ChimeraX commands (.cxc) that place a marker at each C-alpha (Angstrom):
marker #1 position 118.27,55.29,96.51 radius 0.5
marker #1 position 116.49,56.66,99.80 radius 0.5
marker #1 position 116.55,60.12,97.99 radius 0.5
marker #1 position 114.85,59.18,94.89 radius 0.5
marker #1 position 112.25,56.88,96.90 radius 0.5
marker #1 position 111.40,60.24,99.15 radius 0.5
marker #1 position 111.27,62.46,96.10 radius 0.5
marker #1 position 108.98,60.21,94.20 radius 0.5
marker #1 position 106.56,59.39,97.16 radius 0.5
marker #1 position 106.55,63.51,97.33 radius 0.5
marker #1 position 105.55,63.64,93.73 radius 0.5
marker #1 position 103.26,61.19,94.28 radius 0.5
marker #1 position 101.32,62.79,96.92 radius 0.5
marker #1 position 101.40,66.52,94.89 radius 0.5
marker #1 position 99.87,64.84,91.85 radius 0.5
marker #1 position 97.39,63.11,94.08 radius 0.5
marker #1 position 96.69,66.64,95.71 radius 0.5
marker #1 position 96.13,68.13,92.33 radius 0.5
marker #1 position 93.52,65.21,91.37 radius 0.5
marker #1 position 91.57,66.02,94.31 radius 0.5
marker #1 position 91.69,69.98,93.94 radius 0.5
marker #1 position 90.65,69.09,89.88 radius 0.5
marker #1 position 87.65,67.21,91.52 radius 0.5
marker #1 position 86.38,69.74,94.02 radius 0.5
marker #1 position 86.83,72.35,91.03 radius 0.5
marker #1 position 84.56,69.97,88.86 radius 0.5
marker #1 position 82.02,70.05,91.55 radius 0.5
marker #1 position 81.86,73.50,92.11 radius 0.5
marker #1 position 81.32,74.38,88.37 radius 0.5
marker #1 position 79.10,71.61,88.18 radius 0.5
marker #1 position 77.06,73.15,90.54 radius 0.5
marker #1 position 77.43,76.66,88.99 radius 0.5
marker #1 position 76.78,75.20,85.20 radius 0.5
marker #1 position 73.45,73.88,86.37 radius 0.5
marker #1 position 72.42,77.24,88.07 radius 0.5
marker #1 position 72.88,78.60,84.78 radius 0.5
marker #1 position 71.23,76.06,82.83 radius 0.5
marker #1 position 68.20,76.73,85.40 radius 0.5
marker #1 position 68.10,80.31,84.60 radius 0.5
marker #1 position 69.36,81.21,88.22 radius 0.5
marker #1 position 72.73,82.45,87.22 radius 0.5
marker #1 position 71.88,85.22,84.34 radius 0.5
marker #1 position 74.24,88.17,85.09 radius 0.5
marker #1 position 76.54,88.36,81.95 radius 0.5
marker #1 position 79.64,89.39,84.35 radius 0.5
marker #1 position 78.92,86.07,86.01 radius 0.5
marker #1 position 78.61,83.90,83.69 radius 0.5
marker #1 position 82.02,85.35,81.97 radius 0.5
marker #1 position 83.66,84.40,85.35 radius 0.5
marker #1 position 82.67,80.96,84.81 radius 0.5
marker #1 position 83.47,80.52,81.57 radius 0.5
marker #1 position 86.99,81.80,82.46 radius 0.5
marker #1 position 87.19,79.34,85.41 radius 0.5
marker #1 position 86.22,76.58,83.08 radius 0.5
marker #1 position 88.58,77.46,80.28 radius 0.5
marker #1 position 91.31,77.15,82.78 radius 0.5
marker #1 position 90.49,73.07,83.44 radius 0.5
marker #1 position 89.55,72.42,79.24 radius 0.5
marker #1 position 92.41,70.45,79.18 radius 0.5
marker #1 position 90.08,67.54,80.72 radius 0.5
marker #1 position 87.08,66.23,78.79 radius 0.5
marker #1 position 84.26,66.72,81.95 radius 0.5
marker #1 position 85.47,70.34,81.99 radius 0.5
marker #1 position 84.60,70.57,78.30 radius 0.5
marker #1 position 81.52,69.16,78.41 radius 0.5
marker #1 position 80.46,71.59,81.09 radius 0.5
marker #1 position 81.78,74.69,79.06 radius 0.5
marker #1 position 79.79,73.28,75.92 radius 0.5
marker #1 position 76.48,73.21,77.85 radius 0.5
marker #1 position 76.77,76.33,79.31 radius 0.5
marker #1 position 77.74,78.16,75.83 radius 0.5
marker #1 position 74.80,76.66,74.26 radius 0.5
marker #1 position 72.39,77.82,76.89 radius 0.5
marker #1 position 73.55,81.07,76.73 radius 0.5
marker #1 position 74.46,81.42,73.21 radius 0.5
marker #1 position 71.33,83.37,72.16 radius 0.5
marker #1 position 71.27,85.80,74.77 radius 0.5
marker #1 position 74.94,86.64,74.99 radius 0.5
marker #1 position 76.11,85.56,71.22 radius 0.5
marker #1 position 79.54,87.98,71.34 radius 0.5
marker #1 position 80.36,86.82,74.95 radius 0.5
marker #1 position 80.37,83.31,73.65 radius 0.5
marker #1 position 82.10,83.92,70.47 radius 0.5
marker #1 position 84.89,85.50,72.50 radius 0.5
marker #1 position 85.16,82.91,74.55 radius 0.5
marker #1 position 84.95,80.14,72.04 radius 0.5
marker #1 position 87.95,81.83,69.81 radius 0.5
marker #1 position 89.80,82.23,73.04 radius 0.5
marker #1 position 89.07,78.28,73.75 radius 0.5
marker #1 position 90.68,77.60,70.39 radius 0.5
marker #1 position 93.31,79.46,70.71 radius 0.5
marker #1 position 94.32,77.74,73.81 radius 0.5
marker #1 position 93.42,74.57,73.07 radius 0.5
marker #1 position 93.31,73.84,69.37 radius 0.5
marker #1 position 96.57,73.80,67.35 radius 0.5
marker #1 position 96.51,75.49,63.93 radius 0.5
marker #1 position 95.86,72.26,62.19 radius 0.5
marker #1 position 92.72,71.22,64.41 radius 0.5
marker #1 position 90.15,73.86,62.59 radius 0.5
marker link #1:1,2 radius 0.2
marker link #1:2,3 radius 0.2
marker link #1:3,4 radius 0.2
marker link #1:4,5 radius 0.2
marker link #1:5,6 radius 0.2
marker link #1:6,7 radius 0.2
marker link #1:7,8 radius 0.2
marker link #1:8,9 radius 0.2
marker link #1:9,10 radius 0.2
marker link #1:10,11 radius 0.2
marker link #1:11,12 radius 0.2
marker link #1:12,13 radius 0.2
marker link #1:13,14 radius 0.2
marker link #1:14,15 radius 0.2
marker link #1:15,16 radius 0.2
marker link #1:16,17 radius 0.2
marker link #1:17,18 radius 0.2
marker link #1:18,19 radius 0.2
marker link #1:19,20 radius 0.2
marker link #1:20,21 radius 0.2
marker link #1:21,22 radius 0.2
marker link #1:22,23 radius 0.2
marker link #1:23,24 radius 0.2
marker link #1:24,25 radius 0.2
marker link #1:25,26 radius 0.2
marker link #1:26,27 radius 0.2
marker link #1:27,28 radius 0.2
marker link #1:28,29 radius 0.2
marker link #1:29,30 radius 0.2
marker link #1:30,31 radius 0.2
marker link #1:31,32 radius 0.2
marker link #1:32,33 radius 0.2
marker link #1:33,34 radius 0.2
marker link #1:34,35 radius 0.2
marker link #1:35,36 radius 0.2
marker link #1:36,37 radius 0.2
marker link #1:37,38 radius 0.2
marker link #1:38,39 radius 0.2
marker link #1:39,40 radius 0.2
marker link #1:40,41 radius 0.2
marker link #1:41,42 radius 0.2
marker link #1:42,43 radius 0.2
marker link #1:43,44 radius 0.2
marker link #1:44,45 radius 0.2
marker link #1:45,46 radius 0.2
marker link #1:46,47 radius 0.2
marker link #1:47,48 radius 0.2
marker link #1:48,49 radius 0.2
marker link #1:49,50 radius 0.2
marker link #1:50,51 radius 0.2
marker link #1:51,52 radius 0.2
marker link #1:52,53 radius 0.2
marker link #1:53,54 radius 0.2
marker link #1:54,55 radius 0.2
marker link #1:55,56 radius 0.2
marker link #1:56,57 radius 0.2
marker link #1:57,58 radius 0.2
marker link #1:58,59 radius 0.2
marker link #1:59,60 radius 0.2
marker link #1:60,61 radius 0.2
marker link #1:61,62 radius 0.2
marker link #1:62,63 radius 0.2
marker link #1:63,64 radius 0.2
marker link #1:64,65 radius 0.2
marker link #1:65,66 radius 0.2
marker link #1:66,67 radius 0.2
marker link #1:67,68 radius 0.2
marker link #1:68,69 radius 0.2
marker link #1:69,70 radius 0.2
marker link #1:70,71 radius 0.2
marker link #1:71,72 radius 0.2
marker link #1:72,73 radius 0.2
marker link #1:73,74 radius 0.2
marker link #1:74,75 radius 0.2
marker link #1:75,76 radius 0.2
marker link #1:76,77 radius 0.2
marker link #1:77,78 radius 0.2
marker link #1:78,79 radius 0.2
marker link #1:79,80 radius 0.2
marker link #1:80,81 radius 0.2
marker link #1:81,82 radius 0.2
marker link #1:82,83 radius 0.2
marker link #1:83,84 radius 0.2
marker link #1:84,85 radius 0.2
marker link #1:85,86 radius 0.2
marker link #1:86,87 radius 0.2
marker link #1:87,88 radius 0.2
marker link #1:88,89 radius 0.2
marker link #1:89,90 radius 0.2
marker link #1:90,91 radius 0.2
marker link #1:91,92 radius 0.2
marker link #1:92,93 radius 0.2
marker link #1:93,94 radius 0.2
marker link #1:94,95 radius 0.2
marker link #1:95,96 radius 0.2
marker link #1:96,97 radius 0.2
marker link #1:97,98 radius 0.2
marker link #1:98,99 radius 0.2
view
């Protein structure tokens, strides 16, 4: 029984660590998206890297909100990039019934 408690405690610590890392990622991506919205980041390659990174976390609504803000802001300047990423997002996170 002691082994079970130890294993559960280790799992709890891992989950807490992952949660902290996600919070840190959100903080960093929020700053990056804010820079994009202020037109401080406009390079297409940098924008694509930010979008790729956000997709890694788009199983959580707060990251989806950042992703949407970013896409809406850059759509008219980079419609192909946004279109490709929206298709990628849908392929990753939406099932065939959710279109």
